[in-house]
mmCIF file of the N, C-alpha and C atoms, coordinates in Angstrom:
data_MODEL
# 
_entry.id   MODEL 
# 
loop_
_atom_site.group_PDB 
_atom_site.id 
_atom_site.type_symbol 
_atom_site.label_atom_id 
_atom_site.label_alt_id 
_atom_site.label_comp_id 
_atom_site.label_asym_id 
_atom_site.label_entity_id 
_atom_site.label_seq_id 
_atom_site.pdbx_PDB_ins_code 
_atom_site.Cartn_x 
_atom_site.Cartn_y 
_atom_site.Cartn_z 
_atom_site.occupancy 
_atom_site.B_iso_or_equiv 
_atom_site.pdbx_formal_charge 
_atom_site.auth_seq_id 
_atom_site.auth_comp_id 
_atom_site.auth_asym_id 
_atom_site.auth_atom_id 
_atom_site.pdbx_PDB_model_num 
ATOM 1   N N  . MET A 1 1  ? 76.775  -24.824 53.241 1.00 0.00 ? 1  MET A N  1 
ATOM 2   C CA . MET A 1 1  ? 76.345  -24.518 54.321 1.00 0.00 ? 1  MET A CA 1 
ATOM 3   C C  . MET A 1 1  ? 74.879  -25.327 54.200 1.00 0.00 ? 1  MET A C  1 
ATOM 4   N N  . SER A 1 2  ? 74.057  -24.727 54.939 1.00 0.00 ? 2  SER A N  1 
ATOM 5   C CA . SER A 1 2  ? 72.877  -25.623 55.265 1.00 0.00 ? 2  SER A CA 1 
ATOM 6   C C  . SER A 1 2  ? 71.917  -25.539 54.109 1.00 0.00 ? 2  SER A C  1 
ATOM 7   N N  . GLU A 1 3  ? 71.077  -26.396 53.675 1.00 0.00 ? 3  GLU A N  1 
ATOM 8   C CA . GLU A 1 3  ? 70.199  -26.501 52.336 1.00 0.00 ? 3  GLU A CA 1 
ATOM 9   C C  . GLU A 1 3  ? 69.003  -26.511 53.107 1.00 0.00 ? 3  GLU A C  1 
ATOM 10  N N  . MET A 1 4  ? 68.138  -25.859 52.406 1.00 0.00 ? 4  MET A N  1 
ATOM 11  C CA . MET A 1 4  ? 66.439  -25.466 52.532 1.00 0.00 ? 4  MET A CA 1 
ATOM 12  C C  . MET A 1 4  ? 66.292  -26.870 52.118 1.00 0.00 ? 4  MET A C  1 
ATOM 13  N N  . LYS A 1 5  ? 65.474  -28.086 52.688 1.00 0.00 ? 5  LYS A N  1 
ATOM 14  C CA . LYS A 1 5  ? 64.905  -28.865 51.848 1.00 0.00 ? 5  LYS A CA 1 
ATOM 15  C C  . LYS A 1 5  ? 63.307  -28.782 51.699 1.00 0.00 ? 5  LYS A C  1 
ATOM 16  N N  . HIS A 1 6  ? 62.726  -28.606 50.474 1.00 0.00 ? 6  HIS A N  1 
ATOM 17  C CA . HIS A 1 6  ? 60.958  -28.545 50.175 1.00 0.00 ? 6  HIS A CA 1 
ATOM 18  C C  . HIS A 1 6  ? 60.691  -29.416 50.031 1.00 0.00 ? 6  HIS A C  1 
ATOM 19  N N  . GLY A 1 7  ? 60.183  -30.471 50.408 1.00 0.00 ? 7  GLY A N  1 
ATOM 20  C CA . GLY A 1 7  ? 59.606  -31.507 50.206 1.00 0.00 ? 7  GLY A CA 1 
ATOM 21  C C  . GLY A 1 7  ? 58.119  -31.464 49.761 1.00 0.00 ? 7  GLY A C  1 
ATOM 22  N N  . HIS A 1 8  ? 57.687  -32.104 48.827 1.00 0.00 ? 8  HIS A N  1 
ATOM 23  C CA . HIS A 1 8  ? 56.280  -31.683 48.240 1.00 0.00 ? 8  HIS A CA 1 
ATOM 24  C C  . HIS A 1 8  ? 55.242  -32.761 48.999 1.00 0.00 ? 8  HIS A C  1 
ATOM 25  N N  . PRO A 1 9  ? 54.455  -32.239 49.572 1.00 0.00 ? 9  PRO A N  1 
ATOM 26  C CA . PRO A 1 9  ? 53.300  -33.377 50.388 1.00 0.00 ? 9  PRO A CA 1 
ATOM 27  C C  . PRO A 1 9  ? 53.124  -34.453 49.454 1.00 0.00 ? 9  PRO A C  1 
ATOM 28  N N  . HIS A 1 10 ? 52.821  -34.784 48.293 1.00 0.00 ? 10 HIS A N  1 
ATOM 29  C CA . HIS A 1 10 ? 52.177  -35.711 47.808 1.00 0.00 ? 10 HIS A CA 1 
ATOM 30  C C  . HIS A 1 10 ? 53.578  -36.973 47.024 1.00 0.00 ? 10 HIS A C  1 
ATOM 31  N N  . THR A 1 11 ? 54.637  -36.165 47.359 1.00 0.00 ? 11 THR A N  1 
ATOM 32  C CA . THR A 1 11 ? 55.919  -37.220 47.114 1.00 0.00 ? 11 THR A CA 1 
ATOM 33  C C  . THR A 1 11 ? 56.515  -37.901 48.664 1.00 0.00 ? 11 THR A C  1 
ATOM 34  N N  . GLU A 1 12 ? 56.389  -37.461 49.547 1.00 0.00 ? 12 GLU A N  1 
ATOM 35  C CA . GLU A 1 12 ? 56.663  -37.717 50.755 1.00 0.00 ? 12 GLU A CA 1 
ATOM 36  C C  . GLU A 1 12 ? 56.255  -39.156 51.437 1.00 0.00 ? 12 GLU A C  1 
ATOM 37  N N  . PHE A 1 13 ? 57.030  -39.969 51.852 1.00 0.00 ? 13 PHE A N  1 
ATOM 38  C CA . PHE A 1 13 ? 56.522  -40.929 52.587 1.00 0.00 ? 13 PHE A CA 1 
ATOM 39  C C  . PHE A 1 13 ? 55.657  -40.656 53.722 1.00 0.00 ? 13 PHE A C  1 
ATOM 40  N N  . ARG A 1 14 ? 54.531  -41.137 53.872 1.00 0.00 ? 14 ARG A N  1 
ATOM 41  C CA . ARG A 1 14 ? 53.468  -41.094 55.150 1.00 0.00 ? 14 ARG A CA 1 
ATOM 42  C C  . ARG A 1 14 ? 53.450  -42.086 55.974 1.00 0.00 ? 14 ARG A C  1 
ATOM 43  N N  . GLY A 1 15 ? 54.011  -43.189 55.897 1.00 0.00 ? 15 GLY A N  1 
ATOM 44  C CA . GLY A 1 15 ? 54.278  -44.349 56.674 1.00 0.00 ? 15 GLY A CA 1 
ATOM 45  C C  . GLY A 1 15 ? 52.701  -45.051 56.726 1.00 0.00 ? 15 GLY A C  1 
ATOM 46  N N  . GLU A 1 16 ? 52.239  -45.391 55.781 1.00 0.00 ? 16 GLU A N  1 
ATOM 47  C CA . GLU A 1 16 ? 50.638  -45.818 56.020 1.00 0.00 ? 16 GLU A CA 1 
ATOM 48  C C  . GLU A 1 16 ? 50.693  -46.619 54.839 1.00 0.00 ? 16 GLU A C  1 
ATOM 49  N N  . GLY A 1 17 ? 52.176  -47.446 54.787 1.00 0.00 ? 17 GLY A N  1 
ATOM 50  C CA . GLY A 1 17 ? 51.956  -48.733 53.967 1.00 0.00 ? 17 GLY A CA 1 
ATOM 51  C C  . GLY A 1 17 ? 51.734  -48.426 52.837 1.00 0.00 ? 17 GLY A C  1 
ATOM 52  N N  . GLY A 1 18 ? 51.844  -47.425 51.758 1.00 0.00 ? 18 GLY A N  1 
ATOM 53  C CA . GLY A 1 18 ? 51.696  -47.016 50.436 1.00 0.00 ? 18 GLY A CA 1 
ATOM 54  C C  . GLY A 1 18 ? 50.600  -46.545 49.925 1.00 0.00 ? 18 GLY A C  1 
ATOM 55  N N  . ASP A 1 19 ? 49.311  -46.997 50.811 1.00 0.00 ? 19 ASP A N  1 
ATOM 56  C CA . ASP A 1 19 ? 48.011  -46.696 50.501 1.00 0.00 ? 19 ASP A CA 1 
ATOM 57  C C  . ASP A 1 19 ? 47.717  -44.960 50.618 1.00 0.00 ? 19 ASP A C  1 
ATOM 58  N N  . HIS A 1 20 ? 47.535  -44.178 49.454 1.00 0.00 ? 20 HIS A N  1 
ATOM 59  C CA . HIS A 1 20 ? 47.589  -42.872 49.479 1.00 0.00 ? 20 HIS A CA 1 
ATOM 60  C C  . HIS A 1 20 ? 46.061  -42.505 49.320 1.00 0.00 ? 20 HIS A C  1 
ATOM 61  N N  . ARG A 1 21 ? 45.219  -43.412 49.602 1.00 0.00 ? 21 ARG A N  1 
ATOM 62  C CA . ARG A 1 21 ? 43.730  -42.806 49.428 1.00 0.00 ? 21 ARG A CA 1 
ATOM 63  C C  . ARG A 1 21 ? 43.587  -42.254 50.789 1.00 0.00 ? 21 ARG A C  1 
ATOM 64  N N  . PRO A 1 22 ? 42.202  -41.210 50.571 1.00 0.00 ? 22 PRO A N  1 
ATOM 65  C CA . PRO A 1 22 ? 42.280  -40.700 51.958 1.00 0.00 ? 22 PRO A CA 1 
ATOM 66  C C  . PRO A 1 22 ? 41.100  -41.695 52.790 1.00 0.00 ? 22 PRO A C  1 
ATOM 67  N N  . TYR A 1 23 ? 41.322  -41.368 54.236 1.00 0.00 ? 23 TYR A N  1 
ATOM 68  C CA . TYR A 1 23 ? 41.178  -42.422 55.254 1.00 0.00 ? 23 TYR A CA 1 
ATOM 69  C C  . TYR A 1 23 ? 39.626  -42.614 55.082 1.00 0.00 ? 23 TYR A C  1 
ATOM 70  N N  . TRP A 1 24 ? 38.775  -41.992 54.703 1.00 0.00 ? 24 TRP A N  1 
ATOM 71  C CA . TRP A 1 24 ? 37.404  -41.998 54.634 1.00 0.00 ? 24 TRP A CA 1 
ATOM 72  C C  . TRP A 1 24 ? 36.981  -43.354 53.571 1.00 0.00 ? 24 TRP A C  1 
ATOM 73  N N  . GLN A 1 25 ? 37.922  -43.526 52.706 1.00 0.00 ? 25 GLN A N  1 
ATOM 74  C CA . GLN A 1 25 ? 37.692  -44.579 51.465 1.00 0.00 ? 25 GLN A CA 1 
ATOM 75  C C  . GLN A 1 25 ? 38.112  -45.737 52.155 1.00 0.00 ? 25 GLN A C  1 
ATOM 76  N N  . ARG A 1 26 ? 39.566  -45.723 52.862 1.00 0.00 ? 26 ARG A N  1 
ATOM 77  C CA . ARG A 1 26 ? 39.625  -46.993 53.353 1.00 0.00 ? 26 ARG A CA 1 
ATOM 78  C C  . ARG A 1 26 ? 39.528  -47.718 54.657 1.00 0.00 ? 26 ARG A C  1 
ATOM 79  N N  . VAL A 1 27 ? 38.236  -46.758 55.454 1.00 0.00 ? 27 VAL A N  1 
ATOM 80  C CA . VAL A 1 27 ? 37.930  -46.981 56.945 1.00 0.00 ? 27 VAL A CA 1 
ATOM 81  C C  . VAL A 1 27 ? 37.319  -48.255 57.267 1.00 0.00 ? 27 VAL A C  1 
ATOM 82  N N  . HIS A 1 28 ? 36.818  -48.803 55.938 1.00 0.00 ? 28 HIS A N  1 
ATOM 83  C CA . HIS A 1 28 ? 35.923  -50.645 56.328 1.00 0.00 ? 28 HIS A CA 1 
ATOM 84  C C  . HIS A 1 28 ? 37.123  -51.301 56.782 1.00 0.00 ? 28 HIS A C  1 
ATOM 85  N N  . HIS A 1 29 ? 38.751  -50.754 56.179 1.00 0.00 ? 29 HIS A N  1 
ATOM 86  C CA . HIS A 1 29 ? 39.498  -52.146 56.742 1.00 0.00 ? 29 HIS A CA 1 
ATOM 87  C C  . HIS A 1 29 ? 39.845  -51.695 58.454 1.00 0.00 ? 29 HIS A C  1 
ATOM 88  N N  . ASP A 1 30 ? 39.800  -51.076 58.780 1.00 0.00 ? 30 ASP A N  1 
ATOM 89  C CA . ASP A 1 30 ? 39.775  -50.614 60.169 1.00 0.00 ? 30 ASP A CA 1 
ATOM 90  C C  . ASP A 1 30 ? 38.857  -51.063 61.198 1.00 0.00 ? 30 ASP A C  1 
ATOM 91  N N  . TRP A 1 31 ? 39.538  -51.974 62.121 1.00 0.00 ? 31 TRP A N  1 
ATOM 92  C CA . TRP A 1 31 ? 38.642  -52.532 63.199 1.00 0.00 ? 31 TRP A CA 1 
ATOM 93  C C  . TRP A 1 31 ? 37.993  -51.982 64.159 1.00 0.00 ? 31 TRP A C  1 
ATOM 94  N N  . LYS A 1 32 ? 38.010  -50.488 64.395 1.00 0.00 ? 32 LYS A N  1 
ATOM 95  C CA . LYS A 1 32 ? 37.361  -49.652 65.036 1.00 0.00 ? 32 LYS A CA 1 
ATOM 96  C C  . LYS A 1 32 ? 36.111  -49.378 64.693 1.00 0.00 ? 32 LYS A C  1 
ATOM 97  N N  . PHE A 1 33 ? 36.120  -49.140 63.084 1.00 0.00 ? 33 PHE A N  1 
ATOM 98  C CA . PHE A 1 33 ? 34.833  -48.830 62.604 1.00 0.00 ? 33 PHE A CA 1 
ATOM 99  C C  . PHE A 1 33 ? 34.104  -50.004 62.518 1.00 0.00 ? 33 PHE A C  1 
ATOM 100 N N  . TRP A 1 34 ? 34.384  -51.133 62.705 1.00 0.00 ? 34 TRP A N  1 
ATOM 101 C CA . TRP A 1 34 ? 33.637  -51.975 62.657 1.00 0.00 ? 34 TRP A CA 1 
ATOM 102 C C  . TRP A 1 34 ? 32.682  -52.844 64.084 1.00 0.00 ? 34 TRP A C  1 
ATOM 103 N N  . VAL A 1 35 ? 33.992  -52.029 64.985 1.00 0.00 ? 35 VAL A N  1 
ATOM 104 C CA . VAL A 1 35 ? 33.489  -52.085 66.640 1.00 0.00 ? 35 VAL A CA 1 
ATOM 105 C C  . VAL A 1 35 ? 32.236  -50.847 66.833 1.00 0.00 ? 35 VAL A C  1 
ATOM 106 N N  . ALA A 1 36 ? 32.431  -49.888 66.273 1.00 0.00 ? 36 ALA A N  1 
ATOM 107 C CA . ALA A 1 36 ? 31.521  -48.813 66.142 1.00 0.00 ? 36 ALA A CA 1 
ATOM 108 C C  . ALA A 1 36 ? 30.219  -48.911 65.343 1.00 0.00 ? 36 ALA A C  1 
ATOM 109 N N  . LEU A 1 37 ? 30.072  -49.411 64.566 1.00 0.00 ? 37 LEU A N  1 
ATOM 110 C CA . LEU A 1 37 ? 28.998  -49.708 63.510 1.00 0.00 ? 37 LEU A CA 1 
ATOM 111 C C  . LEU A 1 37 ? 28.345  -51.098 64.413 1.00 0.00 ? 37 LEU A C  1 
ATOM 112 N N  . LEU A 1 38 ? 28.836  -52.226 65.005 1.00 0.00 ? 38 LEU A N  1 
ATOM 113 C CA . LEU A 1 38 ? 27.818  -52.997 65.833 1.00 0.00 ? 38 LEU A CA 1 
ATOM 114 C C  . LEU A 1 38 ? 27.510  -52.438 66.972 1.00 0.00 ? 38 LEU A C  1 
ATOM 115 N N  . LEU A 1 39 ? 28.344  -51.525 67.647 1.00 0.00 ? 39 LEU A N  1 
ATOM 116 C CA . LEU A 1 39 ? 27.665  -51.091 68.782 1.00 0.00 ? 39 LEU A CA 1 
ATOM 117 C C  . LEU A 1 39 ? 26.336  -50.248 68.691 1.00 0.00 ? 39 LEU A C  1 
ATOM 118 N N  . MET A 1 40 ? 26.521  -49.434 67.568 1.00 0.00 ? 40 MET A N  1 
ATOM 119 C CA . MET A 1 40 ? 25.183  -48.559 67.014 1.00 0.00 ? 40 MET A CA 1 
ATOM 120 C C  . MET A 1 40 ? 24.114  -49.437 66.441 1.00 0.00 ? 40 MET A C  1 
ATOM 121 N N  . LEU A 1 41 ? 24.347  -50.471 66.047 1.00 0.00 ? 41 LEU A N  1 
ATOM 122 C CA . LEU A 1 41 ? 23.591  -51.229 65.390 1.00 0.00 ? 41 LEU A CA 1 
ATOM 123 C C  . LEU A 1 41 ? 22.537  -52.111 66.776 1.00 0.00 ? 41 LEU A C  1 
ATOM 124 N N  . VAL A 1 42 ? 23.353  -52.627 67.694 1.00 0.00 ? 42 VAL A N  1 
ATOM 125 C CA . VAL A 1 42 ? 22.922  -52.583 69.114 1.00 0.00 ? 42 VAL A CA 1 
ATOM 126 C C  . VAL A 1 42 ? 22.141  -51.809 69.603 1.00 0.00 ? 42 VAL A C  1 
ATOM 127 N N  . ALA A 1 43 ? 22.286  -50.633 69.840 1.00 0.00 ? 43 ALA A N  1 
ATOM 128 C CA . ALA A 1 43 ? 21.824  -49.629 70.368 1.00 0.00 ? 43 ALA A CA 1 
ATOM 129 C C  . ALA A 1 43 ? 20.566  -49.290 69.850 1.00 0.00 ? 43 ALA A C  1 
ATOM 130 N N  . MET A 1 44 ? 20.458  -49.301 68.032 1.00 0.00 ? 44 MET A N  1 
ATOM 131 C CA . MET A 1 44 ? 19.292  -49.395 67.570 1.00 0.00 ? 44 MET A CA 1 
ATOM 132 C C  . MET A 1 44 ? 18.518  -50.431 67.800 1.00 0.00 ? 44 MET A C  1 
ATOM 133 N N  . ALA A 1 45 ? 18.517  -51.853 67.981 1.00 0.00 ? 45 ALA A N  1 
ATOM 134 C CA . ALA A 1 45 ? 17.661  -52.877 68.314 1.00 0.00 ? 45 ALA A CA 1 
ATOM 135 C C  . ALA A 1 45 ? 17.281  -52.280 69.574 1.00 0.00 ? 45 ALA A C  1 
ATOM 136 N N  . VAL A 1 46 ? 18.295  -52.317 70.575 1.00 0.00 ? 46 VAL A N  1 
ATOM 137 C CA . VAL A 1 46 ? 17.756  -52.108 71.948 1.00 0.00 ? 46 VAL A CA 1 
ATOM 138 C C  . VAL A 1 46 ? 16.757  -51.262 71.756 1.00 0.00 ? 46 VAL A C  1 
ATOM 139 N N  . TYR A 1 47 ? 16.765  -49.854 71.438 1.00 0.00 ? 47 TYR A N  1 
ATOM 140 C CA . TYR A 1 47 ? 15.768  -48.603 71.318 1.00 0.00 ? 47 TYR A CA 1 
ATOM 141 C C  . TYR A 1 47 ? 14.262  -49.167 70.659 1.00 0.00 ? 47 TYR A C  1 
ATOM 142 N N  . VAL A 1 48 ? 14.315  -49.992 69.703 1.00 0.00 ? 48 VAL A N  1 
ATOM 143 C CA . VAL A 1 48 ? 13.489  -50.594 68.784 1.00 0.00 ? 48 VAL A CA 1 
ATOM 144 C C  . VAL A 1 48 ? 12.388  -51.742 69.389 1.00 0.00 ? 48 VAL A C  1 
ATOM 145 N N  . ARG A 1 49 ? 13.171  -52.482 70.012 1.00 0.00 ? 49 ARG A N  1 
ATOM 146 C CA . ARG A 1 49 ? 12.496  -53.528 70.642 1.00 0.00 ? 49 ARG A CA 1 
ATOM 147 C C  . ARG A 1 49 ? 11.889  -52.862 72.256 1.00 0.00 ? 49 ARG A C  1 
ATOM 148 N N  . SER A 1 50 ? 12.412  -52.001 72.752 1.00 0.00 ? 50 SER A N  1 
ATOM 149 C CA . SER A 1 50 ? 12.367  -51.551 74.244 1.00 0.00 ? 50 SER A CA 1 
ATOM 150 C C  . SER A 1 50 ? 11.309  -50.447 74.055 1.00 0.00 ? 50 SER A C  1 
ATOM 151 N N  . ASN A 1 51 ? 10.985  -50.504 72.901 1.00 0.00 ? 51 ASN A N  1 
ATOM 152 C CA . ASN A 1 51 ? 9.304   -49.491 72.586 1.00 0.00 ? 51 ASN A CA 1 
ATOM 153 C C  . ASN A 1 51 ? 9.885   -47.940 72.983 1.00 0.00 ? 51 ASN A C  1 
ATOM 154 N N  . ASN A 1 52 ? 11.089  -47.494 72.179 1.00 0.00 ? 52 ASN A N  1 
ATOM 155 C CA . ASN A 1 52 ? 11.625  -46.382 72.348 1.00 0.00 ? 52 ASN A CA 1 
ATOM 156 C C  . ASN A 1 52 ? 12.159  -45.772 73.790 1.00 0.00 ? 52 ASN A C  1 
ATOM 157 N N  . LEU A 1 53 ? 12.509  -47.009 74.683 1.00 0.00 ? 53 LEU A N  1 
ATOM 158 C CA . LEU A 1 53 ? 13.328  -46.831 75.804 1.00 0.00 ? 53 LEU A CA 1 
ATOM 159 C C  . LEU A 1 53 ? 11.964  -46.394 76.848 1.00 0.00 ? 53 LEU A C  1 
ATOM 160 N N  . SER A 1 54 ? 10.847  -46.768 76.831 1.00 0.00 ? 54 SER A N  1 
ATOM 161 C CA . SER A 1 54 ? 9.913   -46.633 77.447 1.00 0.00 ? 54 SER A CA 1 
ATOM 162 C C  . SER A 1 54 ? 10.054  -47.569 79.065 1.00 0.00 ? 54 SER A C  1 
ATOM 163 N N  . LEU A 1 55 ? 9.984   -47.009 79.913 1.00 0.00 ? 55 LEU A N  1 
ATOM 164 C CA . LEU A 1 55 ? 9.912   -48.136 81.449 1.00 0.00 ? 55 LEU A CA 1 
ATOM 165 C C  . LEU A 1 55 ? 8.798   -49.278 81.230 1.00 0.00 ? 55 LEU A C  1 
ATOM 166 N N  . ARG A 1 56 ? 7.622   -48.450 80.811 1.00 0.00 ? 56 ARG A N  1 
ATOM 167 C CA . ARG A 1 56 ? 6.177   -49.426 80.647 1.00 0.00 ? 56 ARG A CA 1 
ATOM 168 C C  . ARG A 1 56 ? 5.847   -49.467 79.104 1.00 0.00 ? 56 ARG A C  1 
ATOM 169 N N  . PRO A 1 57 ? 6.189   -50.335 78.422 1.00 0.00 ? 57 PRO A N  1 
ATOM 170 C CA . PRO A 1 57 ? 6.151   -50.207 77.069 1.00 0.00 ? 57 PRO A CA 1 
ATOM 171 C C  . PRO A 1 57 ? 4.648   -50.641 77.113 1.00 0.00 ? 57 PRO A C  1 
ATOM 172 N N  . ASN A 1 58 ? 3.477   -49.812 76.109 1.00 0.00 ? 58 ASN A N  1 
ATOM 173 C CA . ASN A 1 58 ? 2.474   -50.264 76.005 1.00 0.00 ? 58 ASN A CA 1 
ATOM 174 C C  . ASN A 1 58 ? 1.279   -50.052 77.664 1.00 0.00 ? 58 ASN A C  1 
ATOM 175 N N  . ALA A 1 59 ? 1.586   -49.330 78.485 1.00 0.00 ? 59 ALA A N  1 
ATOM 176 C CA . ALA A 1 59 ? 0.811   -49.876 79.412 1.00 0.00 ? 59 ALA A CA 1 
ATOM 177 C C  . ALA A 1 59 ? -0.437  -49.282 79.222 1.00 0.00 ? 59 ALA A C  1 
ATOM 178 N N  . PRO A 1 60 ? -1.250  -49.991 79.990 1.00 0.00 ? 60 PRO A N  1 
ATOM 179 C CA . PRO A 1 60 ? -2.912  -49.472 79.691 1.00 0.00 ? 60 PRO A CA 1 
ATOM 180 C C  . PRO A 1 60 ? -2.949  -48.077 80.466 1.00 0.00 ? 60 PRO A C  1 
ATOM 181 N N  . ALA A 1 61 ? -3.793  -46.884 79.988 1.00 0.00 ? 61 ALA A N  1 
ATOM 182 C CA . ALA A 1 61 ? -3.977  -45.921 80.815 1.00 0.00 ? 61 ALA A CA 1 
ATOM 183 C C  . ALA A 1 61 ? -4.615  -46.277 82.427 1.00 0.00 ? 61 ALA A C  1 
ATOM 184 N N  . GLN A 1 62 ? -4.430  -45.328 83.318 1.00 0.00 ? 62 GLN A N  1 
ATOM 185 C CA . GLN A 1 62 ? -4.634  -45.627 84.892 1.00 0.00 ? 62 GLN A CA 1 
ATOM 186 C C  . GLN A 1 62 ? -6.627  -45.114 84.701 1.00 0.00 ? 62 GLN A C  1 
ATOM 187 N N  . GLN A 1 63 ? -7.409  -45.710 85.451 1.00 0.00 ? 63 GLN A N  1 
ATOM 188 C CA . GLN A 1 63 ? -8.628  -45.179 85.768 1.00 0.00 ? 63 GLN A CA 1 
ATOM 189 C C  . GLN A 1 63 ? -8.669  -44.170 86.981 1.00 0.00 ? 63 GLN A C  1 
ATOM 190 N N  . PRO A 1 64 ? -9.111  -42.855 86.875 1.00 0.00 ? 64 PRO A N  1 
ATOM 191 C CA . PRO A 1 64 ? -9.044  -41.637 87.833 1.00 0.00 ? 64 PRO A CA 1 
ATOM 192 C C  . PRO A 1 64 ? -9.512  -42.428 88.923 1.00 0.00 ? 64 PRO A C  1 
ATOM 193 N N  . ILE A 1 65 ? -9.237  -41.756 90.203 1.00 0.00 ? 65 ILE A N  1 
ATOM 194 C CA . ILE A 1 65 ? -9.625  -41.976 91.267 1.00 0.00 ? 65 ILE A CA 1 
ATOM 195 C C  . ILE A 1 65 ? -10.755 -41.058 91.592 1.00 0.00 ? 65 ILE A C  1 
ATOM 196 N N  . PRO A 1 66 ? -11.955 -41.968 92.213 1.00 0.00 ? 66 PRO A N  1 
ATOM 197 C CA . PRO A 1 66 ? -13.248 -41.230 92.231 1.00 0.00 ? 66 PRO A CA 1 
ATOM 198 C C  . PRO A 1 66 ? -13.291 -40.217 93.569 1.00 0.00 ? 66 PRO A C  1 
# 
């Protein structure tokens, strides 16, 4: 009649091109990783060059009004 198929997870085809390494080990081959890394580096450069995102970097202190 009907048979129960008990497959083992390590022997089934996962449709990943035969690469059975975890995703975090092969992530550098993914274009989304490189786009995210580039955006993060750009954001860091903007933050550093804008003096911590302040509107008036290194503005002199105003004199108090007498």
